C-alpha positions as CSV (number, residue, x, y, z in Angstrom):
1,M,-31.2,264.2,-76.8
2,I,-30.9,265.0,-80.5
3,Y,-29.2,268.3,-79.7
4,I,-26.7,266.6,-77.3
5,Q,-25.8,264.1,-80.1
6,Y,-25.3,267.0,-82.5
7,L,-23.0,268.8,-80.1
8,I,-21.0,265.7,-79.4
9,L,-20.5,264.9,-83.0
10,V,-19.5,268.5,-83.8
11,G,-16.9,268.2,-81.0
12,F,-15.4,265.1,-82.6
13,V,-15.4,266.6,-86.1
14,V,-13.6,269.7,-84.9
15,S,-11.1,267.9,-82.8
16,L,-10.2,265.4,-85.6
17,S,-9.9,268.3,-88.1
18,I,-7.5,270.2,-85.8
19,F,-5.2,267.1,-85.6
20,L,-5.4,266.6,-89.4
21,S,-4.4,270.3,-89.9
22,K,-1.4,269.7,-87.6
23,Y,-0.3,266.7,-89.7
24,V,-0.6,268.8,-92.9
25,D,1.6,271.4,-91.3
26,A,4.1,268.7,-90.3
27,L,4.2,267.5,-93.9
28,D,4.9,271.1,-95.0
29,K,8.0,271.2,-92.7
30,K,9.3,267.7,-93.5
31,T,8.7,267.4,-97.3
32,N,9.5,269.5,-100.4
33,L,5.9,270.1,-101.3
34,S,5.3,273.7,-102.4
35,G,3.8,276.3,-100.0
36,A,1.0,277.0,-102.5
37,F,0.0,273.3,-102.6
38,I,0.2,272.9,-98.8
39,G,-1.7,276.1,-98.0
40,G,-4.1,276.4,-100.9
41,V,-4.9,272.8,-101.7
42,L,-4.0,270.3,-98.9
43,L,-4.9,272.4,-95.9
44,A,-8.0,273.7,-97.6
45,S,-9.0,270.2,-98.6
46,V,-8.5,268.9,-95.0
47,T,-10.6,271.6,-93.4
48,S,-13.2,271.0,-96.1
49,L,-13.3,267.3,-95.6
50,P,-16.3,267.4,-93.3
51,E,-18.3,269.3,-96.0
52,F,-17.3,266.7,-98.5
53,I,-18.3,263.7,-96.4
54,T,-21.5,265.2,-95.1
55,S,-22.5,266.1,-98.7
56,L,-21.9,262.6,-100.0
57,T,-23.8,261.2,-97.1
58,A,-26.7,263.5,-97.9
59,I,-26.8,262.1,-101.4
60,F,-26.2,258.4,-100.9
61,A,-27.8,257.7,-97.5
62,L,-30.5,260.4,-97.3
63,N,-31.3,261.3,-100.9
64,Q,-31.3,265.0,-99.9
65,P,-29.5,267.1,-102.5
66,G,-30.8,270.2,-100.9
67,L,-28.6,269.5,-97.9
68,V,-25.6,269.6,-100.2
69,Q,-26.5,273.0,-101.6
70,G,-27.2,274.4,-98.1
71,N,-24.0,272.8,-96.7
72,V,-21.7,274.2,-99.5
73,F,-23.2,277.7,-99.8
74,G,-23.8,278.0,-96.1
75,S,-20.3,276.9,-95.3
76,N,-18.8,279.4,-97.8
77,I,-20.6,282.3,-96.3
78,F,-19.8,281.3,-92.8
79,N,-16.1,280.9,-93.8
80,L,-16.1,284.5,-95.0
81,T,-17.8,285.4,-91.7
82,I,-14.8,283.8,-89.9
83,L,-12.5,286.1,-92.1
84,G,-14.6,289.1,-91.2
85,G,-14.4,288.2,-87.5
86,C,-10.6,287.8,-87.7
87,I,-10.3,291.2,-89.4
88,L,-12.5,292.9,-86.8
89,L,-10.8,291.4,-83.8
90,F,-7.2,291.6,-85.1
91,S,-7.4,294.7,-87.2
92,K,-3.9,295.9,-86.2
93,K,-2.3,292.7,-87.3
94,F,-4.3,292.7,-90.5
95,K,-3.1,296.2,-91.3
96,N,0.5,295.2,-91.0
97,S,0.2,291.8,-92.6
98,Y,1.4,290.6,-96.0
99,I,-1.4,289.1,-98.2
100,S,-0.5,287.2,-101.3
101,K,-1.8,288.5,-104.7
102,S,-2.9,284.9,-105.5
103,H,-5.8,285.4,-103.0
104,L,-7.3,288.1,-105.1
105,M,-7.4,285.7,-108.1
106,T,-8.9,282.9,-106.0
107,S,-11.6,285.3,-104.7
108,I,-12.5,286.3,-108.3
109,F,-12.7,282.7,-109.3
110,T,-15.1,282.2,-106.3
111,I,-17.4,284.9,-107.5
112,V,-17.4,283.5,-111.0
113,I,-18.3,280.0,-109.7
114,F,-21.1,281.5,-107.5
115,I,-22.6,282.9,-110.7
116,I,-22.1,279.6,-112.5
117,C,-24.1,277.9,-109.7
118,F,-26.9,280.4,-110.0
119,L,-27.1,280.0,-113.8
120,G,-26.9,276.2,-113.4
121,M,-29.9,276.3,-111.2
122,K,-31.8,278.7,-113.4
123,Y,-31.3,276.8,-116.7
124,N,-30.5,273.3,-115.4
125,Y,-28.7,272.0,-118.5
126,S,-27.1,268.6,-118.3
127,L,-24.7,266.5,-120.2
128,N,-26.0,263.0,-120.6
129,I,-23.5,260.2,-121.5
130,G,-24.8,256.8,-120.8
131,F,-25.4,256.4,-117.1
132,L,-23.6,259.8,-116.5
133,N,-25.9,262.8,-116.0
134,I,-23.9,265.9,-115.0
135,S,-24.7,269.6,-115.1
136,Y,-22.6,271.8,-117.4
137,A,-22.2,274.0,-114.2
138,S,-20.3,271.1,-112.5
139,I,-18.0,270.7,-115.5
140,L,-17.2,274.4,-115.5
141,I,-16.6,274.4,-111.7
142,L,-14.0,271.6,-111.9
143,I,-12.2,273.3,-114.9
144,L,-12.0,276.6,-113.0
145,Y,-10.8,274.9,-109.8
146,I,-7.9,273.2,-111.7
147,V,-7.0,276.4,-113.5
148,N,-6.8,278.3,-110.2
149,I,-4.5,275.6,-108.7
150,T,-2.1,275.9,-111.7
151,K,-2.0,279.7,-111.3
152,M,-1.2,279.7,-107.6
153,N,1.9,281.5,-106.5
154,D,4.3,279.8,-104.1
155,D,4.2,282.6,-101.6
156,Y,0.9,281.2,-100.2
157,S,2.0,280.2,-96.8
158,E,4.6,281.8,-94.5
159,D,4.4,279.3,-91.7
160,L,1.1,277.5,-91.1
161,D,1.6,276.8,-87.4
162,S,4.8,277.8,-85.6
163,D,3.7,275.9,-82.5
164,N,3.7,272.6,-84.3
165,N,6.7,270.5,-83.2
166,L,5.6,267.0,-84.0
167,N,8.5,264.5,-83.5
168,L,7.3,262.1,-86.1
169,T,8.7,260.6,-89.3
170,V,6.9,261.2,-92.6
171,K,5.6,257.6,-92.6
172,Q,4.2,258.1,-89.1
173,I,2.5,261.3,-90.1
174,I,1.0,259.8,-93.2
175,F,-0.3,256.8,-91.2
176,R,-1.9,258.9,-88.5
177,F,-3.3,261.2,-91.2
178,I,-5.1,258.2,-92.8
179,I,-6.4,256.9,-89.5
180,F,-7.8,260.4,-88.4
181,S,-9.2,260.9,-91.9
182,I,-11.2,257.6,-91.6
183,L,-12.5,258.6,-88.2
184,L,-13.5,262.1,-89.5
185,V,-15.4,260.4,-92.4
186,I,-17.4,258.2,-89.9
187,F,-18.3,261.1,-87.5
188,S,-19.1,263.4,-90.5
189,M,-21.6,260.8,-91.8
190,L,-23.2,260.5,-88.4
191,L,-23.4,264.3,-88.2
192,T,-25.3,264.5,-91.5
193,K,-27.9,262.0,-90.3
194,V,-28.4,263.8,-87.0
195,T,-28.7,267.1,-88.9
196,D,-31.4,265.6,-91.1
197,K,-33.4,264.6,-88.0
198,L,-33.0,268.1,-86.6
199,N,-34.4,269.6,-89.8
200,S,-37.4,267.4,-89.6
201,Q,-37.9,268.1,-85.9
202,L,-37.7,271.9,-86.4
203,G,-39.6,272.0,-89.7
204,L,-36.7,273.7,-91.7
205,G,-36.2,273.3,-95.4
206,T,-33.3,271.0,-96.3
207,T,-31.3,273.9,-97.9
208,V,-31.6,276.3,-95.0
209,G,-31.2,273.5,-92.5
210,G,-28.0,272.4,-94.2
211,A,-26.8,276.0,-94.2
212,I,-27.3,276.4,-90.5
213,F,-26.5,273.1,-88.9
214,L,-24.1,271.5,-91.5
215,G,-22.7,274.8,-92.8
216,I,-21.6,276.0,-89.3
217,A,-20.6,272.6,-88.0
218,T,-18.4,271.7,-91.0
219,S,-16.9,275.2,-91.0
220,L,-15.6,274.9,-87.4
221,P,-12.3,273.5,-88.6
222,E,-11.7,276.6,-90.7
223,L,-12.7,278.7,-87.7
224,T,-10.2,277.0,-85.4
225,S,-7.3,277.0,-87.8
226,S,-7.9,280.5,-89.1
227,F,-8.0,282.1,-85.6
228,N,-4.9,280.2,-84.6
229,L,-3.1,281.4,-87.7
230,V,-4.1,285.0,-87.1
231,R,-3.1,284.7,-83.5
232,L,0.3,283.7,-84.7
233,G,0.4,286.7,-87.0
234,N,-0.1,284.8,-90.2
235,F,-3.0,286.5,-91.9
236,N,-1.8,285.4,-95.3
237,A,-2.2,281.7,-94.6
238,S,-5.5,282.4,-92.8
239,F,-6.9,284.4,-95.7
240,G,-5.7,281.7,-98.1
241,N,-7.3,278.9,-96.0
242,I,-10.7,280.6,-96.1
243,I,-10.7,281.4,-99.8
244,G,-9.1,278.1,-100.8
245,S,-11.6,276.2,-98.7
246,N,-14.5,278.0,-100.4
247,L,-13.2,277.2,-103.8
248,F,-12.7,273.6,-102.9
249,N,-16.2,273.4,-101.4
250,F,-17.7,274.2,-104.9
251,T,-16.0,271.0,-106.2
252,I,-18.1,269.1,-103.7
253,L,-21.2,270.2,-105.6
254,S,-19.6,268.9,-108.8
255,I,-18.6,265.5,-107.3
256,G,-22.1,265.2,-105.7
257,D,-23.7,266.0,-109.0
258,I,-21.7,263.1,-110.6
259,F,-22.9,260.6,-108.0
260,Y,-26.4,261.8,-107.8
261,S,-28.2,259.5,-110.2
262,K,-31.8,260.7,-109.7
263,G,-31.4,264.0,-111.5
264,N,-29.4,267.2,-111.5
265,I,-28.1,268.4,-108.2
266,F,-28.5,272.0,-109.4
267,S,-32.2,272.0,-109.1
268,P,-34.0,275.4,-108.8
269,D,-34.2,276.5,-105.1
270,K,-35.1,279.9,-103.8
271,Q,-33.2,279.4,-100.5
272,A,-30.0,278.4,-102.4
273,N,-30.3,281.4,-104.7
274,N,-30.5,283.6,-101.6
275,L,-27.4,282.0,-100.2
276,I,-25.6,282.5,-103.5
277,L,-26.5,286.2,-103.7
278,W,-25.2,286.9,-100.2
279,G,-22.1,284.7,-100.9
280,I,-21.3,286.9,-103.9
281,V,-21.8,290.1,-101.9
282,A,-19.6,288.8,-99.0
283,T,-16.8,287.8,-101.4
284,F,-16.8,291.2,-103.0
285,I,-16.5,292.8,-99.6
286,A,-13.6,290.3,-98.7
287,I,-11.8,291.5,-101.9
288,G,-12.4,295.1,-100.7
289,T,-10.5,294.4,-97.5
290,L,-7.4,293.7,-99.6
291,H,-7.6,297.2,-100.9
292,T,-8.4,299.0,-97.6
293,K,-6.2,297.0,-95.2
294,K,-3.9,300.0,-94.5
295,S,-6.9,301.7,-93.0
296,Q,-7.8,300.0,-89.7
297,K,-11.3,301.7,-89.5
298,S,-12.2,300.8,-93.0
299,S,-11.1,297.1,-92.5
300,M,-13.1,296.9,-89.3
301,F,-16.2,298.3,-91.1
302,L,-15.9,295.8,-93.9
303,G,-15.4,293.0,-91.4
304,I,-18.7,294.0,-89.8
305,L,-20.4,294.0,-93.3
306,I,-19.2,290.5,-94.0
307,I,-20.7,289.2,-90.7
308,T,-23.9,291.1,-91.6
309,C,-24.1,289.3,-94.9
310,Y,-24.1,285.9,-93.1
311,I,-26.9,287.0,-90.7
312,A,-28.9,288.4,-93.7
313,S,-28.4,285.1,-95.7
314,I,-30.0,283.1,-92.9
315,L,-32.8,285.5,-92.1
316,F,-33.9,285.9,-95.7
317,S,-33.8,282.1,-96.1
318,L,-36.2,281.3,-93.3
């Protein structure tokens, strides 16, 4: 019964995220917001909303910060696996696609933040100001995220979804966006609670359980939107959605750290360190695809390596 509940909730989360992505695309077409903001911030934030809500639920309702680590790190590696799959299945389109230079910078920022998370867990230093107890790692993550946004180029998105022909006014889009966001929050909270029960039933650690059940489930919106974008021939927006979502996911750790009053969310965890290691390796390989994309065979090989990193991250965490 618990597995059926999990699958039903995953279906709702994915469906709602798809609708929200379409509304974001509609805002892109009907407003003067920059392409960089739409593709790199708003779309990435929407597809990462399940990670955000499930992580906050893990802290407030379940007191399980390990679920947050597993959710974020697991989602980031799985997102890169989506990219690897897209490159492997659509290698010809990838070879001939345009990829913005800003994605390289975002990827480098991602690696730096992975390292900051590792150091944050190893040394576990915090800033204590009254009731606020926040890791220095969280502060650095938020600073780097803001810096990356300000450095984005405006060539981020060519056309997020050419099939999107919503006949709605801006007010109607915003209203529906709010309603669907509220529904997504509710179903994401329920998904977190079901995942916690699954972890207990299967005897998995909270971190690896979060990486498997929450990480995959909350990354399905990225999977859906990325494959749709690649199908439409827009590898640039797909690449940006994956990398942008990963960077946004790190801010979830920082926000969770701010609200977690019982200690530092960056507590030492061997499973989390393993996920971080493979996340760094997979991101380096993703950067490599930008330099080998003119060689179809090389790109396919690197795509396979990215997928292998995800499999290794789970196997070594068990």
